[in-house]
C-alpha positions in Angstrom: 0.1 -0.1 -0.2 1.4 3.6 -0.7 2.4 5.2 2.1 3.0 8.8 2.9 2.5 12.0 5.0 0.9 13.5 2.2 -0.5 10.4 0.9 -2.8 9.5 4.3 -3.3 13.5 4.6 -5.2 13.3 0.8 -7.1 10.2 1.8 -8.0 11.0 4.9 -9.4 14.3 3.7 -10.9 13.1 0.6 -13.2 10.0 2.7 -13.7 12.9 5.7 -15.3 15.3 2.9 -17.2 12.9 0.6 -20.4 12.9 2.4 -20.9 17.1 2.6 -19.6 17.3 -1.1 -22.2 14.4 -2.9 -25.0 17.4 -3.0 -22.6 19.9 -4.6 -21.2 17.2 -6.9 -24.7 15.5 -7.9 -25.8 19.5 -8.8 -23.0 20.0 -10.7 -23.3 16.8 -12.5 -27.3 17.1 -13.2 -25.7 18.6 -17.0 -24.7 14.6 -17.5 -28.4 14.0 -16.8 -27.7 12.7 -13.0 -31.1 13.7 -10.7 -30.8 15.2 -7.2 -31.2 11.2 -5.9 -27.4 10.7 -6.6 -25.7 11.5 -3.2 -28.1 9.3 -1.3 -28.0 6.6 -3.8 -24.1 6.9 -3.1 -24.2 7.1 0.1 -24.2 3.5 1.0 -20.9 2.8 -0.7 -19.1 5.8 0.8 -16.9 3.2 3.3 -16.2 0.8 0.5 -15.1 4.3 -1.7 -13.1 5.5 1.3 -11.6 2.1 1.7 -10.2 1.6 -1.9 -8.6 5.4 -1.5 -5.8 3.3 0.6 -4.6 1.6 -3.1 -4.9 4.7 -5.3 -1.8 6.5 -5.9 -2.7 10.2 -5.2 1.0 11.4 -5.6 -0.1 11.6 -9.2 -3.3 13.9 -8.9 -1.7 16.0 -10.6 0.8 14.8 -13.9 4.3 15.6 -13.7 5.4 14.2 -10.6 4.5 13.5 -6.9 2.8 16.3 -4.7 4.9 19.2 -2.8 4.0 19.3 0.6 2.6 22.4 0.1 0.0 21.1 -3.2 -1.1 18.2 -0.7 -2.0 20.7 2.1 -3.4 22.9 -0.6 -6.1 20.1 -1.8 -6.5 19.2 1.1 -8.1 21.9 2.3 -10.2 22.5 -0.5 -13.9 21.1 -1.3 -14.4 18.1 -3.0 -15.6 19.6 -5.8 -12.6 22.0 -6.2 -10.2 19.2 -5.7 -12.2 17.1 -8.2 -11.8 20.5 -10.8 -7.7 20.8 -10.2 -7.0 17.7 -12.3 -8.3 19.1 -15.1 -6.9 21.3 -18.0 -8.1 24.9 -17.5 -10.3 24.6 -21.1 -12.6 22.1 -19.0 -12.5 23.5 -15.6 -16.2 24.2 -14.0 -17.5 23.3 -17.4 -20.1 20.8 -17.9 -18.9 18.6 -20.8 -20.0 14.9 -21.9 -16.5 13.3 -21.2 -17.0 10.0 -23.0 -18.2 11.7 -25.9 -14.7 13.7 -25.9 -13.3 10.0 -25.8 -14.6 9.8 -29.2 -13.8 13.0 -30.8 -10.0 12.2 -29.1 -9.7 9.0 -30.8 -10.6 10.6 -34.5 -7.7 13.0 -34.0 -8.9 16.2 -32.6 -7.5 17.0 -29.5 -9.3 18.2 -26.3 -7.0 19.0 -23.5 -5.9 22.7 -22.7 -7.3 23.5 -26.2 -9.9 24.4 -27.6 -12.5 26.2 -25.8 -15.3 24.8 -23.9 -17.4 26.4 -26.7 -15.6 25.1 -29.3 -15.4 21.6 -27.8 -19.3 21.6 -27.4 -20.0 22.2 -31.1 -17.6 19.3 -31.8 -19.7 17.1 -29.3 -22.9 18.3 -31.5 -21.7 17.4 -34.8 -23.1 14.2 -36.2 -19.8 12.7 -37.7 -16.1 12.5 -38.2 -16.6 14.5 -41.1 -18.6 17.3 -39.5 -16.6 17.7 -36.9 -13.3 18.4 -39.1 -15.7 21.3 -40.6 -16.6 22.5 -37.5 -12.7 22.8 -36.2 -11.9 25.0 -39.6 -15.1 27.1 -38.8 -13.2 28.1 -35.8 -10.0 28.5 -36.7 -9.3 31.9 -36.0 -10.9 31.3 -32.1 -8.6 27.8 -31.9 -5.7 30.1 -32.8 -6.0 32.4 -30.3 -6.8 29.4 -27.7 -3.7 28.3 -28.3 -1.7 31.7 -28.0 -3.2 31.7 -24.5 -1.9 28.2 -23.3 1.6 29.2 -25.1 2.1 32.7 -23.8 1.8 30.2 -20.1 4.1 28.3 -20.6 7.1 30.0 -18.6 10.2 27.3 -18.7 12.7 28.8 -20.5 14.2 25.4 -21.9 11.3 25.0 -24.3 11.6 28.6 -25.9 12.5 27.2 -29.2 9.4 24.8 -29.6 7.2 27.6 -28.0 8.3 29.7 -31.2 8.3 27.1 -33.4 4.7 26.7 -32.5 3.5 30.4 -32.5 5.2 30.4 -36.2 2.6 27.4 -36.6 -0.1 30.3 -35.6 0.8 32.5 -37.5 1.0 30.5 -40.5 -2.6 29.0 -40.1 -3.7 33.4 -39.6 -2.3 33.7 -42.7 -3.6 30.8 -44.6 -0.1 28.9 -45.0 -1.9 25.9 -43.1 0.4 23.1 -45.1 3.6 24.6 -43.6 1.7 24.9 -40.3 1.2 21.1 -40.6 4.8 20.0 -41.4 6.3 22.3 -38.6 4.0 21.4 -35.9 4.5 17.7 -36.6 8.3 18.2 -36.2 7.8 19.9 -33.2 5.6 17.2 -32.3 8.7 14.6 -33.2 11.3 16.5 -31.3 8.8 16.9 -28.1 8.1 12.9 -28.1 12.0 12.3 -29.0 13.1 14.2 -26.0 10.7 12.6 -24.2 12.5 9.2 -24.8 15.9 10.1 -24.6 15.1 11.5 -20.7 13.6 8.4 -20.1 15.1 5.0 -20.2 12.3 2.9 -20.1 10.8 4.5 -23.6 13.8 3.2 -24.9 14.3 0.4 -27.3 16.9 -1.4 -26.9 19.7 0.5 -28.4 18.5 3.2 -26.8 16.6 5.0 -29.6 13.4 6.0 -30.6 10.7 3.3 -31.6 7.2 4.6 -31.3 5.5 1.0 -30.6 7.7 0.9 -27.0 6.8 4.5 -26.5 3.3 3.4 -27.4 3.1 0.8 -24.0 4.4 3.3 -22.0 1.9 5.9 -22.5 -1.7 4.1 -22.0 -4.9 5.7 -24.0 -8.1 7.3 -21.6 -11.2 5.2 -21.3 -14.4 5.3 -19.5 -12.4 3.5 -16.6 -9.5 5.6 -16.4 -8.9 7.0 -12.7 -9.6 10.8 -12.5 -5.8 11.8 -11.8 -5.1 10.4 -14.4 -7.6 11.1 -17.1 -6.3 14.8 -18.5 -3.0 13.1 -19.1 -4.3 9.4 -20.8 -6.1 11.8 -23.2 -3.1 13.6 -24.4 -1.7 9.8 -24.4 -5.2 9.0 -27.2 -4.5 11.5 -29.5 -0.9 10.8 -29.8 -1.6 7.2 -30.3 -3.9 8.2 -33.2 -1.6 10.9 -34.6 1.0 7.9 -34.6 -0.8 5.7 -36.2 1.1 3.5 -39.0 0.5 4.7 -42.5 1.8 2.0 -45.3 -1.0 4.0 -47.9 -2.5 4.0 -49.8 -5.2 5.1 -48.7 -4.2 8.2 -47.4 -6.1 9.2 -44.1 -8.5 12.1 -43.2 -7.7 12.7 -40.1 -4.3 14.1 -39.0 -1.8 11.7 -39.3 2.3 12.2 -38.7 3.8 9.7 -41.0 0.7 10.6 -43.5 1.8 14.7 -43.4 5.6 13.3 -43.7 5.4 10.4 -46.7 2.2 11.2 -48.0 1.5 15.3 -49.0 -1.8 16.0 -50.7 -4.9 17.6 -50.1 -6.5 14.7 -48.3 -3.7 14.6 -45.3 -2.7 18.2 -45.8 -5.5 20.7 -44.7 -6.5 23.6 -42.4 -8.2 21.0 -39.9 -5.2 18.5 -39.6 -2.8 21.5 -39.2 -4.8 22.8 -36.3 -4.8 18.9 -35.1 -1.1 19.0 -35.6 -0.8 22.5 -33.7 -3.1 21.7 -30.8 -1.2 18.5 -30.0 2.0 20.0 -29.6 0.4 22.9 -27.5 -0.8 20.7 -25.4 2.3 18.3 -24.4 3.9 21.7 -23.8 1.5 23.0 -21.5 2.1 19.9 -19.2 3.4 21.1 -15.8 
C-alpha cells in the first residue's frame, strides 16, 4: 500500500469530506443526466470508496510528479468539487462537458486537452460525424488559434523557448492561410518533443537506446471510461498521440491528422486546415503540461 504523510493527508481528507460534498457534486453533474438523488444513492458506498483510496496513488493527482507538501495541504483543504476540478485542464475546468463523448472525438484525432475552448468542444460534440467535426474545427480556426496562443503564452519554462516559438510560427502561418507549412512544422515539433521524452527516460527507449513508437506507446495508456480521475487528463493526451502516430503504409491516405502521412503522403487529403490545427493543438497540449 502506498503510504506517505501527503498520501495519508489526501486520503483522510477525501474520505471525510465525501459525504458533505456529494450533494454539490451531484448538482454539478446534473448536465450529465443525473438527478438530485445521486448523493443518496452513493451514500451506502462511501465506506467501500474510502477503503479503495488506500490503493490509489494520490501522488499523481497532478501529472508531472509527486505532490509537494504545500500542494498536498492546499488540495486537502479545498472542497471535494474544487479538488476534482484541480486535475482538469483549464479549458475543461468548471464546464459541463460530456467526457465520454469527448473520448470518441479524441480517438478521431482532434485533441481536446488545454485547447480548444469549452464552447468549441461543445460544438464538436454536437456534430454528427467525424467529417462534420473537421468542418467545425476549420470554421472555428480563428478561435482555436487564439486559444493556442493563450496557452503558449503561459509556458514559463525557458528550456521550451524554441518549441514555443516554432508553435507560434505555426499559428501565424495558419492565420495567414499557410496551413500546409503549419502542419509540417507542428509535426516536426511534435516529433522533437516525443524524442526528448524518450531520451530523458530509459523505460521509453528500445534496446539500442533509441526511439521506437511501439515501445513508447506501451508506456502511454489511452484514456477509457474506467481511467482514474487523476490520470484522465494525461491519458487523453496519450490517446491523441496514439491516433497521430498510427501506422501508415497507404494508400488510402487517412483524412484525419497522421504524422506519417504528413511526412510521406503530402496532398490535399492529408494536408488540410483541420489537420494543421490538430497537429498544433497536440503539440501545444504537450508543451502545456506542467
